[in-house]
DRENDO-1510 file (C-alpha; in Angstrom, 1 decimal, always signed):
<recs>
REC; n; res; u; v; w
REC; 1; MET; -9.0; -3.7; +119.1 .
REC; 2; GLY; -10.2; -7.1; +118.1 .
REC; 3; THR; -12.2; -5.7; +115.3 .
REC; 4; LEU; -9.3; -3.8; +113.9 .
REC; 5; GLY; -7.2; -7.0; +113.8 .
REC; 6; VAL; -9.8; -8.8; +111.8 .
REC; 7; ARG; -10.0; -6.0; +109.3 .
REC; 8; ALA; -6.3; -5.8; +109.0 .
REC; 9; GLY; -6.1; -9.4; +108.4 .
REC; 10; THR; -8.7; -9.3; +105.7 .
REC; 11; VAL; -6.8; -6.6; +103.9 .
REC; 12; CYS; -3.6; -8.5; +104.1 .
REC; 13; ALA; -5.3; -11.6; +102.8 .
REC; 14; GLY; -6.7; -9.7; +99.9 .
REC; 15; LEU; -3.2; -8.4; +98.8 .
REC; 16; GLY; -1.1; -11.4; +99.6 .
REC; 17; GLY; -0.8; -14.8; +97.9 .
REC; 18; GLY; -2.3; -18.0; +99.3 .
REC; 19; PRO; -1.1; -21.5; +99.5 .
REC; 20; PRO; -0.6; -23.6; +96.4 .
REC; 21; GLY; -3.8; -24.6; +94.8 .
REC; 22; ALA; -5.7; -21.8; +96.4 .
REC; 23; HIS; -7.9; -19.3; +94.3 .
REC; 24; PRO; -6.1; -16.4; +92.6 .
REC; 25; PRO; -5.7; -13.3; +94.8 .
REC; 26; THR; -8.7; -11.0; +94.8 .
REC; 27; LEU; -9.1; -7.3; +95.4 .
REC; 28; GLN; -12.4; -6.2; +96.9 .
REC; 29; GLY; -14.1; -9.4; +95.8 .
REC; 30; VAL; -13.0; -9.2; +92.2 .
REC; 31; ASP; -10.7; -11.9; +90.6 .
REC; 32; VAL; -7.6; -10.2; +89.1 .
REC; 33; SER; -7.2; -12.8; +86.4 .
REC; 34; GLU; -10.8; -12.1; +85.3 .
REC; 35; ARG; -9.9; -8.4; +84.8 .
REC; 36; VAL; -6.9; -9.3; +82.7 .
REC; 37; GLU; -9.0; -11.6; +80.5 .
REC; 38; ASN; -11.7; -8.9; +80.1 .
REC; 39; ARG; -9.1; -6.4; +79.0 .
REC; 40; SER; -7.7; -8.8; +76.4 .
REC; 41; ALA; -11.2; -9.6; +75.1 .
REC; 42; GLY; -12.0; -5.9; +74.8 .
REC; 43; GLN; -8.9; -5.3; +72.6 .
REC; 44; ALA; -9.7; -8.1; +70.1 .
REC; 45; PRO; -12.6; -6.4; +68.2 .
REC; 46; ALA; -10.6; -3.2; +67.8 .
REC; 47; THR; -7.7; -5.1; +66.2 .
REC; 48; LYS; -10.1; -6.8; +63.7 .
REC; 49; ALA; -11.7; -3.5; +62.8 .
REC; 50; GLN; -8.2; -2.0; +62.2 .
REC; 51; ARG; -7.4; -4.9; +59.9 .
REC; 52; ARG; -10.6; -4.5; +58.0 .
REC; 53; LEU; -9.9; -0.8; +57.6 .
REC; 54; ALA; -6.4; -1.5; +56.4 .
REC; 55; ALA; -7.6; -4.0; +53.9 .
REC; 56; GLN; -10.2; -1.5; +52.6 .
REC; 57; LEU; -7.5; +1.2; +52.2 .
REC; 58; ALA; -5.2; -1.3; +50.4 .
REC; 59; GLU; -8.0; -2.3; +48.1 .
REC; 60; LYS; -8.8; +1.4; +47.4 .
REC; 61; LYS; -5.2; +2.1; +46.6 .
REC; 62; ALA; -5.0; -0.9; +44.3 .
REC; 63; ALA; -8.1; +0.3; +42.5 .
REC; 64; GLU; -6.7; +3.8; +42.1 .
REC; 65; ALA; -3.4; +2.3; +40.7 .
REC; 66; ARG; -5.4; +0.2; +38.2 .
REC; 67; ARG; -7.3; +3.3; +37.1 .
REC; 68; ARG; -4.1; +5.2; +36.6 .
REC; 69; ARG; -2.6; +2.3; +34.6 .
REC; 70; GLN; -5.7; +2.1; +32.5 .
REC; 71; SER; -5.7; +5.9; +31.9 .
REC; 72; MET; -2.0; +5.8; +30.9 .
REC; 73; LEU; -2.6; +2.8; +28.6 .
REC; 74; GLY; -5.6; +4.6; +27.0 .
REC; 75; ALA; -3.5; +7.7; +26.5 .
REC; 76; ALA; -0.7; +5.7; +24.9 .
REC; 77; VAL; -3.1; +3.9; +22.6 .
REC; 78; GLY; -4.6; +7.3; +21.6 .
REC; 79; VAL; -1.2; +8.7; +20.8 .
REC; 80; LEU; -0.3; +5.6; +18.7 .
REC; 81; ALA; -3.6; +6.0; +16.8 .
REC; 82; VAL; -2.9; +9.6; +16.0 .
REC; 83; VAL; +0.6; +8.8; +14.9 .
REC; 84; ALA; -0.7; +6.0; +12.6 .
REC; 85; LEU; -3.3; +8.3; +11.1 .
REC; 86; VAL; -0.8; +11.0; +10.4 .
REC; 87; GLY; +1.6; +8.5; +8.9 .
REC; 88; GLY; -1.1; +7.1; +6.7 .
REC; 89; LEU; -2.1; +10.5; +5.4 .
REC; 90; VAL; +1.5; +11.4; +4.7 .
REC; 91; TRP; +1.9; +8.1; +2.8 .
REC; 92; LEU; -1.2; +8.7; +0.8 .
REC; 93; ASN; -0.1; +12.2; -0.1 .
REC; 94; SER; +3.3; +11.0; -1.1 .
REC; 95; GLY; +1.7; +8.3; -3.3 .
REC; 96; ASP; -0.5; +11.0; -5.0 .
REC; 97; ASP; +2.6; +13.1; -5.6 .
REC; 98; ASP; +4.4; +10.1; -7.2 .
REC; 99; LYS; +1.4; +9.4; -9.4 .
REC; 100; ALA; +1.2; +13.1; -10.5 .
REC; 101; ALA; +5.0; +13.1; -11.2 .
REC; 102; THR; +4.6; +9.9; -13.3 .
REC; 103; ALA; +1.6; +11.2; -15.2 .
REC; 104; GLY; +3.4; +14.5; -16.0 .
REC; 105; SER; +6.5; +12.9; -17.2 .
REC; 106; SER; +7.0; +12.6; -21.0 .
REC; 107; ALA; +10.3; +10.8; -20.9 .
REC; 108; SER; +8.9; +7.3; -20.3 .
REC; 109; PRO; +8.0; +5.5; -23.6 .
REC; 110; THR; +4.8; +3.7; -23.9 .
REC; 111; ALA; +5.2; -0.1; -23.3 .
REC; 112; PRO; +4.6; -2.4; -26.3 .
REC; 113; GLY; +0.9; -3.0; -26.8 .
REC; 114; GLU; -0.1; -0.2; -24.4 .
REC; 115; SER; -2.6; +2.4; -25.6 .
REC; 116; SER; -1.5; +5.9; -26.2 .
REC; 117; ALA; -3.5; +8.8; -27.5 .
REC; 118; MET; -2.2; +11.1; -30.2 .
REC; 119; PRO; -3.0; +14.9; -29.6 .
REC; 120; ALA; -5.9; +15.9; -31.8 .
REC; 121; GLN; -4.1; +18.9; -33.3 .
REC; 122; GLU; -1.5; +16.5; -34.9 .
REC; 123; LEU; -4.2; +14.6; -36.8 .
REC; 124; PRO; -5.7; +15.9; -40.1 .
REC; 125; ALA; -9.4; +16.6; -40.2 .
REC; 126; GLY; -11.6; +13.7; -41.2 .
REC; 127; ILE; -9.3; +11.0; -39.9 .
REC; 128; ASP; -11.0; +8.0; -38.4 .
REC; 129; PRO; -11.1; +8.3; -34.6 .
REC; 130; ALA; -9.5; +4.8; -34.4 .
REC; 131; LEU; -6.2; +6.3; -35.6 .
REC; 132; LYS; -6.0; +8.5; -32.6 .
REC; 133; THR; -5.0; +5.6; -30.4 .
REC; 134; LYS; -1.9; +3.5; -30.6 .
REC; 135; PRO; -2.7; +0.0; -31.9 .
REC; 136; THR; -2.0; -3.3; -30.1 .
REC; 137; VAL; +0.2; -5.4; -32.4 .
REC; 138; GLN; +0.3; -9.2; -32.0 .
REC; 139; ALA; +2.9; -11.7; -33.3 .
REC; 140; GLY; +2.3; -13.4; -36.6 .
REC; 141; THR; +1.8; -17.2; -37.2 .
REC; 142; GLY; +3.3; -19.5; -39.7 .
REC; 143; GLU; +6.2; -19.0; -42.1 .
REC; 144; LEU; +6.3; -15.6; -43.7 .
REC; 145; THR; +7.6; -15.8; -47.3 .
REC; 146; LYS; +6.1; -12.7; -49.0 .
REC; 147; LEU; +4.8; -9.2; -48.4 .
REC; 148; THR; +1.3; -9.2; -47.0 .
REC; 149; VAL; -0.8; -6.0; -46.7 .
REC; 150; THR; -3.9; -6.1; -44.6 .
REC; 151; THR; -6.2; -3.2; -44.3 .
REC; 152; LEU; -7.4; -2.6; -40.7 .
REC; 153; VAL; -9.1; +0.8; -41.2 .
REC; 154; LYS; -9.8; +2.0; -44.8 .
REC; 155; GLY; -9.3; +5.7; -45.3 .
REC; 156; THR; -11.4; +8.0; -47.5 .
REC; 157; GLY; -8.5; +10.2; -48.8 .
REC; 158; PRO; -6.6; +9.9; -52.1 .
REC; 159; ALA; -4.3; +7.0; -52.7 .
REC; 160; VAL; -0.6; +7.4; -51.9 .
REC; 161; LYS; +1.6; +7.9; -55.0 .
REC; 162; ALA; +5.3; +7.1; -55.3 .
REC; 163; GLY; +7.5; +10.1; -54.8 .
REC; 164; GLN; +5.1; +11.8; -52.3 .
REC; 165; ASN; +6.1; +12.7; -48.8 .
REC; 166; ILE; +3.8; +10.8; -46.4 .
REC; 167; THR; +3.1; +11.3; -42.8 .
REC; 168; THR; +2.6; +8.2; -40.7 .
REC; 169; ASN; +2.3; +6.8; -37.2 .
REC; 170; TYR; +3.6; +3.2; -36.9 .
REC; 171; VAL; +4.4; +0.4; -34.6 .
REC; 172; GLY; +7.0; -2.2; -35.5 .
REC; 173; VAL; +7.3; -5.7; -33.8 .
REC; 174; PHE; +9.1; -8.9; -34.5 .
REC; 175; TYR; +6.8; -11.2; -36.5 .
REC; 176; LYS; +7.6; -14.3; -34.5 .
REC; 177; ASP; +7.1; -13.0; -30.9 .
REC; 178; GLY; +5.3; -9.7; -31.2 .
REC; 179; LYS; +8.0; -7.8; -29.3 .
REC; 180; GLN; +8.1; -4.1; -30.1 .
REC; 181; PHE; +11.3; -2.6; -31.4 .
REC; 182; ASP; +10.1; +0.8; -32.6 .
REC; 183; ALA; +7.1; +3.1; -32.6 .
REC; 184; SER; +6.5; +6.7; -33.6 .
REC; 185; TRP; +3.9; +6.9; -30.9 .
REC; 186; ASP; +6.6; +6.6; -28.3 .
REC; 187; ASN; +8.5; +9.6; -29.9 .
REC; 188; GLY; +5.4; +11.8; -29.5 .
REC; 189; GLN; +5.1; +12.8; -33.2 .
REC; 190; PRO; +4.4; +11.2; -36.6 .
REC; 191; ALA; +7.1; +10.4; -39.0 .
REC; 192; THR; +7.3; +12.0; -42.5 .
REC; 193; PHE; +9.4; +10.6; -45.4 .
REC; 194; PRO; +9.3; +10.1; -49.1 .
REC; 195; ILE; +7.7; +6.9; -50.3 .
REC; 196; GLY; +8.4; +4.7; -53.3 .
REC; 197; VAL; +11.9; +6.1; -54.0 .
REC; 198; GLY; +14.2; +3.9; -52.0 .
REC; 199; GLN; +14.3; +6.1; -48.9 .
REC; 200; VAL; +12.7; +3.5; -46.7 .
REC; 201; ILE; +12.9; -0.4; -46.6 .
REC; 202; LYS; +11.5; -2.2; -49.6 .
REC; 203; GLY; +8.4; -3.5; -47.8 .
REC; 204; TRP; +7.3; +0.0; -47.0 .
REC; 205; ASP; +7.9; +1.3; -50.5 .
REC; 206; GLN; +6.0; -1.6; -52.0 .
REC; 207; GLY; +3.3; -1.9; -49.3 .
REC; 208; LEU; +2.3; +1.7; -48.8 .
REC; 209; VAL; +2.0; +3.0; -52.4 .
REC; 210; GLY; -1.6; +3.0; -53.4 .
REC; 211; VAL; -3.0; +3.0; -49.8 .
REC; 212; PRO; -5.7; +5.7; -49.3 .
REC; 213; VAL; -4.9; +8.5; -46.9 .
REC; 214; GLY; -6.6; +7.9; -43.6 .
REC; 215; SER; -6.0; +4.2; -43.7 .
REC; 216; ARG; -4.4; +1.9; -41.0 .
REC; 217; VAL; -2.7; -1.1; -42.6 .
REC; 218; GLN; -0.7; -4.1; -41.4 .
REC; 219; LEU; +2.5; -4.9; -43.3 .
REC; 220; ASP; +4.0; -8.3; -42.8 .
REC; 221; LEU; +7.5; -8.2; -44.3 .
REC; 222; PRO; +9.9; -11.2; -44.9 .
REC; 223; ALA; +13.5; -10.5; -43.9 .
REC; 224; ASP; +14.6; -9.7; -47.4 .
REC; 225; LEU; +12.0; -6.8; -47.6 .
REC; 226; ALA; +13.0; -5.5; -44.2 .
REC; 227; TYR; +16.5; -5.3; -42.6 .
REC; 228; GLY; +17.7; -8.8; -43.5 .
REC; 229; ASN; +18.8; -11.5; -41.1 .
REC; 230; ASP; +21.8; -9.7; -39.8 .
REC; 231; ALA; +21.2; -8.0; -36.5 .
REC; 232; ALA; +24.6; -6.1; -36.6 .
REC; 233; GLY; +24.3; -2.5; -35.3 .
REC; 234; GLY; +21.1; -3.3; -33.4 .
REC; 235; ARG; +19.0; -3.6; -36.5 .
REC; 236; PRO; +15.8; -5.7; -36.1 .
REC; 237; ALA; +16.6; -8.9; -38.0 .
REC; 238; GLY; +14.2; -11.5; -39.5 .
REC; 239; PRO; +10.6; -11.1; -40.6 .
REC; 240; LEU; +8.8; -8.0; -39.2 .
REC; 241; ARG; +5.3; -6.8; -38.7 .
REC; 242; PHE; +4.3; -3.1; -38.9 .
REC; 243; VAL; +0.9; -1.4; -38.3 .
REC; 244; VAL; +1.0; +1.9; -40.2 .
REC; 245; ASP; -1.4; +4.8; -40.1 .
REC; 246; VAL; -1.3; +7.0; -43.2 .
REC; 247; LEU; -2.2; +10.4; -42.0 .
REC; 248; ALA; -1.3; +12.6; -45.0 .
REC; 249; ALA; +0.4; +12.5; -48.4 .
REC; 250; GLN; +1.8; +15.4; -50.5 .
</recs>
C-alpha cells in the first residue's frame, strides 16, 4: 500500500504544477517547454525552403514574361520592317511610272537652253550632225545697232536665194537677257517659209539670203529689223538673237 501511494504521488507531481519559481512541469522526465521549442525549430528550415522555392518560381515566371515580351517586340519589329520594305517598293515603282509617263509625253516644251534631238528622218542627208541637236543660245553683250550674222556651222550645200522656200530649225531669245520666246524645236518640226520676199521679218530676209544649205548661223537683230519696240499683242520687243539651221532650200 505504501508503495502505491508513492507512485501515485509521483504521477500527480508529473502532471500538476509546482510552486512559483519551480521548474516547468515534466512528463516522464522530459521538459514540456523543450518539446515546444524543438517543434518550432524543426518548422523553421521548411519555411525558408518554401520561400526559396517561391522566389525561384517567381523568377522563372518573370523570365518567361520577359521572353514573351521580347518575342512580341521582335515580331512587331519584323512586321514594321516588312511594311516599310513593301512601301518602299511601291514608292519606287510609282516613281518609275511617273518617269515613264514624263518621258512619253510630247506636250511639254523643251526649256530654253535645254538640248533636244531632232528625229533623223526629218533631216536631209549630208547635214552636219551638230544640227540634230537644239542649240544653247546665250544673251548678247553691248549695244546692238546693226544686223550681225555669225556662222556657227558652215554648210556644204548651195547658197540660199531670194524667193526660195527654205526649211529651218531655229531658237529665238531676247538679246539682253537670253530668255527664249520661240523655238521650232519645241513644236516638233522645222518651219518652212519663203525668204527674201517680205514674208518674214527684215532681219531674216537680209540675214539668211546667201547662207549655204546645211549651215547654222546666229542672227543678231536690232529692234527695227525684228518686231520693233512695241510689245503689244505679245510680240517680242527690242533687239533679238536667233540661231537658225538652214536645212533645205527650193
